[in-house]
Z-matrix of the N, CA and C atoms (Angstrom, degrees):
N
C 1 1.468
C 2 1.536 1 111.02
N 3 1.350 2 116.01 1 -37.75
C 4 1.464 3 118.75 2 179.81
C 5 1.532 4 110.24 3 -64.99
N 6 1.325 5 116.26 4 -36.95
C 7 1.465 6 120.49 5 177.72
C 8 1.529 7 109.79 6 -62.08
N 9 1.325 8 116.94 7 -46.67
C 10 1.463 9 121.02 8 179.05
C 11 1.510 10 112.05 9 -62.79
N 12 1.334 11 116.60 10 -42.90
C 13 1.461 12 120.54 11 178.03
C 14 1.530 13 110.58 12 -61.86
N 15 1.341 14 115.71 13 -39.36
C 16 1.464 15 120.15 14 178.02
C 17 1.502 16 112.68 15 -60.05
N 18 1.321 17 116.65 16 -42.89
C 19 1.478 18 121.12 17 178.43
C 20 1.521 19 109.81 18 -64.40
N 21 1.324 20 116.58 19 -49.66
C 22 1.479 21 120.64 20 -175.64
C 23 1.535 22 112.06 21 -65.49
N 24 1.307 23 117.30 22 -28.81
C 25 1.475 24 120.47 23 -176.04
C 26 1.544 25 113.39 24 -99.62
N 27 1.311 26 116.26 25 3.66
C 28 1.471 27 117.93 26 -178.43
C 29 1.528 28 110.81 27 -77.80
N 30 1.327 29 114.87 28 152.43
C 31 1.461 30 120.58 29 174.06
C 32 1.511 31 110.52 30 -84.74
N 33 1.330 32 115.99 31 -41.12
C 34 1.464 33 124.24 32 179.89
C 35 1.512 34 106.73 33 -128.72
N 36 1.322 35 117.76 34 128.57
C 37 1.462 36 121.99 35 176.40
C 38 1.520 37 107.59 36 -111.39
N 39 1.357 38 115.01 37 127.67
C 40 1.459 39 120.65 38 179.77
C 41 1.517 40 108.18 39 -125.45
N 42 1.315 41 116.75 40 122.50
C 43 1.448 42 122.94 41 176.66
C 44 1.516 43 108.14 42 -104.27
N 45 1.314 44 116.70 43 126.94
C 46 1.469 45 122.57 44 177.15
C 47 1.535 46 106.88 45 -94.02
N 48 1.324 47 117.30 46 116.64
C 49 1.456 48 119.79 47 -178.44
C 50 1.520 49 110.72 48 -75.63
N 51 1.322 50 115.60 49 153.53
C 52 1.466 51 122.09 50 172.12
C 53 1.510 52 108.38 51 -155.26
N 54 1.303 53 116.51 52 175.91
C 55 1.455 54 121.33 53 -176.21
C 56 1.522 55 112.87 54 -78.68
N 57 1.314 56 117.56 55 -25.96
C 58 1.463 57 120.75 56 -171.86
C 59 1.497 58 116.08 57 -104.73
N 60 1.336 59 117.94 58 -9.64
C 61 1.466 60 120.79 59 -172.01
C 62 1.515 61 113.10 60 -65.05
N 63 1.329 62 115.02 61 134.92
C 64 1.453 63 119.50 62 174.72
C 65 1.524 64 108.47 63 -123.85
N 66 1.337 65 117.36 64 -49.61
C 67 1.436 66 120.90 65 -178.33
C 68 1.512 67 114.51 66 -62.61
N 69 1.321 68 116.60 67 -20.88
C 70 1.465 69 119.92 68 -177.19
C 71 1.520 70 111.69 69 -62.34
N 72 1.320 71 117.35 70 -24.08
C 73 1.462 72 119.97 71 -179.21
C 74 1.526 73 111.12 72 -71.31
N 75 1.294 74 117.51 73 -25.95
C 76 1.463 75 120.49 74 175.99
C 77 1.512 76 109.92 75 -65.68
N 78 1.356 77 115.67 76 -49.36
C 79 1.456 78 119.88 77 178.90
C 80 1.536 79 111.51 78 -62.63
N 81 1.314 80 116.45 79 -40.77
C 82 1.473 81 119.20 80 179.78
C 83 1.513 82 110.07 81 -63.15
N 84 1.325 83 117.99 82 -45.16
C 85 1.455 84 121.36 83 177.24
C 86 1.489 85 112.40 84 -58.84
N 87 1.358 86 115.92 85 -41.21
C 88 1.476 87 119.49 86 177.09
C 89 1.514 88 112.02 87 -64.42
N 90 1.324 89 116.83 88 -40.13
C 91 1.472 90 120.82 89 179.47
C 92 1.520 91 110.09 90 -64.02
N 93 1.333 92 117.91 91 -42.45
C 94 1.459 93 121.35 92 179.28
C 95 1.527 94 110.89 93 -63.02
N 96 1.326 95 116.59 94 -49.60
C 97 1.457 96 120.14 95 -178.85
C 98 1.530 97 112.13 96 -65.17
N 99 1.310 98 117.05 97 -38.54
C 100 1.471 99 120.42 98 178.93
C 101 1.537 100 109.50 99 -64.61
N 102 1.344 101 116.71 100 -41.74
C 103 1.451 102 120.64 101 178.03
C 104 1.542 103 110.35 102 -60.86
N 105 1.308 104 115.76 103 -43.85
C 106 1.479 105 120.49 104 -179.12
C 107 1.523 106 110.76 105 -64.06
N 108 1.315 107 117.59 106 -45.72
C 109 1.457 108 121.37 107 -171.54
C 110 1.529 109 114.36 108 -90.37
N 111 1.354 110 117.08 109 -30.17
C 112 1.479 111 119.65 110 -176.28
C 113 1.522 112 112.83 111 -117.19
N 114 1.329 113 117.17 112 -11.49
C 115 1.467 114 120.51 113 -175.95
C 116 1.525 115 113.08 114 76.60
N 117 1.327 116 115.57 115 12.30
C 118 1.461 117 120.09 116 -178.62
C 119 1.502 118 108.23 117 -141.74
N 120 1.313 119 119.12 118 131.56
C 121 1.460 120 128.56 119 7.17
C 122 1.532 121 111.60 120 -67.84
N 123 1.323 122 114.36 121 152.78
C 124 1.471 123 119.75 122 179.92
C 125 1.523 124 110.81 123 -64.41
N 126 1.334 125 116.22 124 -38.13
C 127 1.456 126 120.80 125 -179.67
C 128 1.527 127 109.75 126 -135.53
N 129 1.330 128 114.90 127 145.00
C 130 1.452 129 121.74 128 178.42
C 131 1.539 130 106.81 129 -123.74
N 132 1.316 131 116.26 130 122.92
C 133 1.469 132 122.46 131 -179.12
C 134 1.513 133 110.74 132 -119.28
N 135 1.334 134 113.25 133 146.93
C 136 1.464 135 121.98 134 168.31
C 137 1.517 136 105.27 135 -123.34
N 138 1.344 137 116.70 136 124.94
C 139 1.448 138 119.40 137 -178.69
C 140 1.531 139 110.85 138 -125.32
N 141 1.310 140 115.26 139 153.33
C 142 1.441 141 121.00 140 175.24
C 143 1.527 142 112.52 141 131.19
N 144 1.321 143 115.26 142 -166.85
C 145 1.471 144 120.90 143 -176.90
C 146 1.528 145 113.09 144 -95.28
N 147 1.295 146 118.08 145 -3.31
C 148 1.492 147 122.70 146 -177.40
C 149 1.521 148 110.07 147 -109.95
N 150 1.312 149 117.66 148 48.46
C 151 1.471 150 121.11 149 -173.41
C 152 1.522 151 114.05 150 -74.75
N 153 1.314 152 118.71 151 -6.91
C 154 1.451 153 120.84 152 178.43
C 155 1.518 154 112.60 153 -109.02
N 156 1.312 155 117.63 154 11.26
C 157 1.455 156 123.51 155 -171.13
C 158 1.525 157 113.74 156 -69.83
N 159 1.295 158 119.22 157 -31.45
C 160 1.460 159 121.38 158 -174.16
C 161 1.532 160 109.77 159 -135.61
N 162 1.329 161 115.68 160 147.13
C 163 1.466 162 120.04 161 177.38
C 164 1.540 163 110.64 162 -63.93
N 165 1.348 164 117.17 163 -28.03
C 166 1.461 165 120.99 164 179.31
C 167 1.518 166 111.75 165 -64.02
N 168 1.331 167 118.19 166 -25.54
C 169 1.455 168 120.62 167 178.91
C 170 1.520 169 111.65 168 -65.54
N 171 1.357 170 117.69 169 -17.82
C 172 1.431 171 122.75 170 -177.38
C 173 1.535 172 112.90 171 -101.85
N 174 1.323 173 115.94 172 6.90
C 175 1.479 174 119.85 173 177.60
C 176 1.521 175 108.59 174 -63.32
N 177 1.319 176 118.97 175 142.78
C 178 1.471 177 121.21 176 -178.73
C 179 1.532 178 115.02 177 -56.84
N 180 1.322 179 117.73 178 -22.35
C 181 1.471 180 120.81 179 178.93
C 182 1.513 181 113.01 180 -79.73
N 183 1.328 182 117.42 181 -12.80
C 184 1.467 183 122.14 182 -172.84
C 185 1.531 184 110.93 183 -100.58
N 186 1.327 185 114.59 184 133.47
C 187 1.463 186 121.16 185 174.40
C 188 1.521 187 107.76 186 -106.61
N 189 1.314 188 116.63 187 123.25
C 190 1.452 189 121.93 188 179.73
C 191 1.512 190 111.21 189 -95.72
N 192 1.306 191 117.01 190 128.61
C 193 1.459 192 122.36 191 -179.44
C 194 1.539 193 108.56 192 -137.20
N 195 1.323 194 116.30 193 155.66
C 196 1.457 195 120.91 194 -179.09
C 197 1.525 196 112.37 195 -80.98
N 198 1.329 197 118.47 196 -37.46
C 199 1.462 198 121.27 197 -174.63
C 200 1.531 199 111.50 198 -136.25
N 201 1.307 200 114.91 199 163.23
C 202 1.464 201 120.09 200 176.97
C 203 1.522 202 109.68 201 -65.82
N 204 1.311 203 117.58 202 -29.88
C 205 1.478 204 120.80 203 176.81
C 206 1.541 205 110.07 204 -63.49
N 207 1.330 206 116.77 205 -35.81
C 208 1.470 207 120.35 206 176.65
C 209 1.548 208 109.79 207 -65.09
N 210 1.302 209 116.25 208 -36.44
C 211 1.480 210 119.54 209 176.95
C 212 1.511 211 109.79 210 -65.40
N 213 1.318 212 117.52 211 -45.25
C 214 1.460 213 121.75 212 179.29
C 215 1.544 214 109.75 213 -59.77
N 216 1.332 215 117.41 214 -43.04
C 217 1.469 216 120.12 215 178.10
C 218 1.532 217 110.66 216 -62.01
N 219 1.321 218 116.17 217 -42.79
C 220 1.466 219 121.45 218 179.25
C 221 1.518 220 111.60 219 -61.29
N 222 1.326 221 116.02 220 -34.72
C 223 1.452 222 121.05 221 179.55
C 224 1.532 223 113.59 222 -83.75
N 225 1.317 224 115.85 223 -5.06
C 226 1.460 225 120.60 224 -178.84
C 227 1.492 226 113.64 225 76.80
N 228 1.321 227 117.90 226 28.01
C 229 1.461 228 122.47 227 -178.54
C 230 1.509 229 111.82 228 -102.35
């Protein structure tokens, strides 16, 4: 429950892709739905080398980036 609350209450959600992850799709789906219904998180990112692994990575609410530095640039940090 704390994990779900963390996703729903985050300002920025960043998913790190990998070859073995399965549970990460639950958090990503929660982040997308929360953004749609509550406007939070403000931004949802997927980063890494596996950016084509899931159809959810191509949802209009998701920004795909290669590195965390690219996320920081996108956020103006």
